[in-house]
N, C-alpha and C positions, 0 to 999 in steps of 0.2 A: 504494500500500500504506500502511495506517495506521501512524503512528509508534508505537513501543512507549511504554508509560506509564513515568513515573519509577520506579515500583516494579520494573519489569523491569530498568531500568538499575542500580538499587541491588543487585539480586540477583546481579550479576556479582561484587560485592566482599563482600557480607555476606549470603550466602544463608540462613544459619541464623537470624540475627536478623530478616531481612526476612520469612521464612516465619512466624516466631513472631508478629511484629506483624500480619501479614496474617490469620492464623488468629484472633488475639485480636480484631481488628476485626470479623471475620465473626461471632464469638461474641457480641460486644457488639451488633451490628446485630440478630442474631436475638433476643437477650434484650429489646431495646427493643421489637421488634415483638410478641414474646410477651407482655410486660407490658401493652402497649396493648390487645391482644386479650383478655387475661384480665380487665382492668378493664371492657371493654365487655360481655363475657358476664356478669360478676358483677353489673353494674348492671341489665341486663335481667332476669337471674334473680331478683335481689332484688325488683324491681318486681313480677314475676309471683308470687313467694311472698307478697308483701304484698297481693295482690289488685288491684294497680293496672293501668291499661291498658298493654298492650304490643302494638304493631302486629303483626298476624298475620304469621307467618313470619319476623319479625325475629330472634328468638332462635335459631331453627333455622338461619338463614343464618349467623349469627355462630358457631354451633357448628361448622358445616361448614368455615368459614374456619379456625377454630382447629384442627380435626382435621387439615386439610391441612397447616397450618404445622407441627404436631407430627410428622406423618408424615415431613416433610422435615427434621426437626431435625438429623440427623447432617450432611447436606450443607450446609445453610444456616448451621450453626454452625462450619464449618471442622473438623468431627469432633473438637471439643474439649469438648462438653457431652454428658454421658451422660443416661440416662433418668431420673436423679434430679436433673438440672440441676447436677451437680457439674462444675466446670471442671478440665480435666486439664492445663492449661498447655502444656508443650512436647511432650507425647506424645498420641497419639490416645486418645479416650475408650474406656472398656472396658465390656463387658457383664458384669454380675454374674449368677451363676446357681448353683443348687444341683444336686448329683447325688444322686439317691435311692440310699440305701445307703452313701453316703460322708459321713455326718454324724459329729460328734464322738463320739457314744456308740458307734456301730458300729465306728469306726476304733480305739477304745481297748479293744475287747472282742474275743472270739472267737479269740484266739491269733494265731500267725504266719500270714501269707499273702502270696504274691507276686501282685500285681495287674499285669496286662498290658493296656495301652490300645492301641487301634487307631483311626486316623482314616481315613475314606473306605473302611473295610472292607478295607484292604490289610495283610495280616499282615507283609509285609516292612517296613512303616513303623510298627513297634510301639515302645512305650515301657513300661518296667516299673519297678516299685519293690517293695521288701519292707517290710511293716509288721508290727508285733507289738503285743500288748496292753500298755497302760501307757505308750506313748510320749507325752511331753509335746507339746502343740500346736505349739510352735516347731520341734521335731524333725520332726514329721509334715509341717509346711508345707515345711520344707527338702527333704525327700525328694520330695514332690510337685513342687515347683518345679524341682528338678534333672531329674526324669524327664520332665516335660511341657514342657520348653523347646521342642522341635520344633513343638508344637501352639500355642505362645504362651499356654498356660494357666498361671495363677498362683493361689496361695491364701495367705492370711495370717490369723493369729488376729485375732479382733475385739476390741473394747474389753473384753470379758469373758474374753478368753483362750481362746475356743473357735473351732474351725474352722467357719466358717459358709458363706460364699460363695466359689466359684471365680470367676475373672475371665478374660476373653479380649478382645482388641481387637474392637470392634464389627464391623469388616469381616469378621472371621473367625467371628463368632458363628453365622451360618447353617450353615457347614460343621460346626462343633462340635455344634450342635443336631441336625443331621440325620444325622450319621455317626459320632459318637464311640461306641466300643464297648469293653467291658471283659470280660476273662476272668480268673477267679480260681482258687483251689485248692478251692473248695467250701465255704468258711466264710462268706464274705460274698457271693460270686458263684459261679455254676455253674462246673463244670470242663469242660475240653475244647473248648468252643466260645465264640466271642465273642458277647456279648449287647449289643444296643443299650442305651445308658443313657438314663434319663429326665432330661434336662437341663432344669430348670425355671427360667426367667428371673425375676429379681426384678421384681415389678410396677412399672411406670413411675409416676412421681409424679402424672401425670394420664393419663386415657384418654378424650379428648373424643369419639372415635367411638363409645364404648360408652354414653354418657350417654342416658338416656331422660327427656327434659324435657317430656313431655306430662302429667305429674301431679306433685302435691306431693312424693311419696316420691322420685321421681327427681331433682327439683330439690334436695331436701335432701341427697341423696347426692352430688350434683355439687359443691355449694357448698364443703364442706371441702377437696376436691381443688383447687379454684380458689384458695382461701386459702393452702394449703400451697405450691402452685406459685408463687404471687405472692411469697411470702416467700422461697422458695429462689431465685427469679429475681433478687430484690434482692441476696441474698447472693452469688450467682454474678457479678452485675454488678460488685459491689465488688471481687471477686477478679480479674476481668478488668481492671478499671481499675488495680489495683495492678500487675498484670503489664505493662501498657502503660507505667505510670510508671517501672517498673524498666528497661524497654527504652529509654525516653527518657533516663533517667539515664545509662545505659551509653553513649549516644551523645554526651551533653553534658558528661561529666566531662573534666577536663583530662588530657592525655597524661602518662604516667609513664614512667620508664626502662624498665619491663617491656613497654611498648607499642611500643618502637622497631622491633622486628622486624616487628610487624604493620603499622606505618605504612610501612616500607620495602617490604613485600610489596604493600601497597595502591598505592604509588607506581609500582612496577614493572608491576603489572597495569593500572593506569590508562594508563601510557605505551604498553604493548603494544596495548591496546584502541583507543587513539585515534591511533595512529601513522598509520593510513590514513584517508583522507577517507570515512569510513563514516557516512552521514547518520543511519541508524536508531540507531546507538550514540550519536552526538553529541546527537541530539534527546532521548535518554533521560538522558544524563549531565548536560546543561545544567540542567534543573530540579532535579536532585539537588544540584548544586553550590551552588545558591542558598541552600540551607538549612545549609551548612557554617559553623560558627562561625569567626571570624577567628583565634582562638588555634590551631585545628586546622591552618589553612592556614599560619600562621607557623611552627608546630612542624614541619610537613612541609618547608617551604622551608629551615629551619635545619639539617636533617639533612646530615651530611658526605657 
């Protein structure tokens, strides 16, 4: 049986930090690959726009590779990069979407109404809230967020102070898209029966599978998407690197008085795990210990 990796060994004692670092490394690897493929497609596309020679089928092959990479974005990025290439840090990436009829203008007009939401078409799993004309965006957002907690749906005012997009963890988006229904009092939504909502996702920053690269018009439409995605990829990469640097700093800083309890817990866990001659555990622990700074070992041994 293959021995566990050092990452598995570390997970016994620092699962949250280890998971954070692992997902950040996945996101970084994805961004590196995405940046490389975007540059390749951009180079070929620019040559074709300029009328230069491009080997037959080369651009289409690169487009297909990019489309497949983008299709696998969520899994390959550790579920930390959304469709806009925004890095979500410690939490899974979220899908932004609009619900037709629940925009800022309709919500602040038409008087009082009780909205009842249902997921999967099950009335017993309903969520309701009361809205009335003139409610400020922050108050509206608060009511939606409290009511829609079971569905994982959130909303917050945008930079202009307007309610614009709802969000949901990407893993839950298909369920929300396919089964979210609303029943109202007849002002904004019909009475009596649940009606499926039209949940419209925010367009992704790129859509390689939809590009038509066999003519100048399609080439010119694809190029701005590639440029924007490359710029956002660089920004996301910088954010991921900052996250990894913070994680490294938390591991390398000297121990303080407030860390004594954590160190004692670590020592006890370490002793319990290594008390028996368990080769898989020891093979995972040994590489991990090689990276421990001397001062951490000294501070651990100095504990009463």
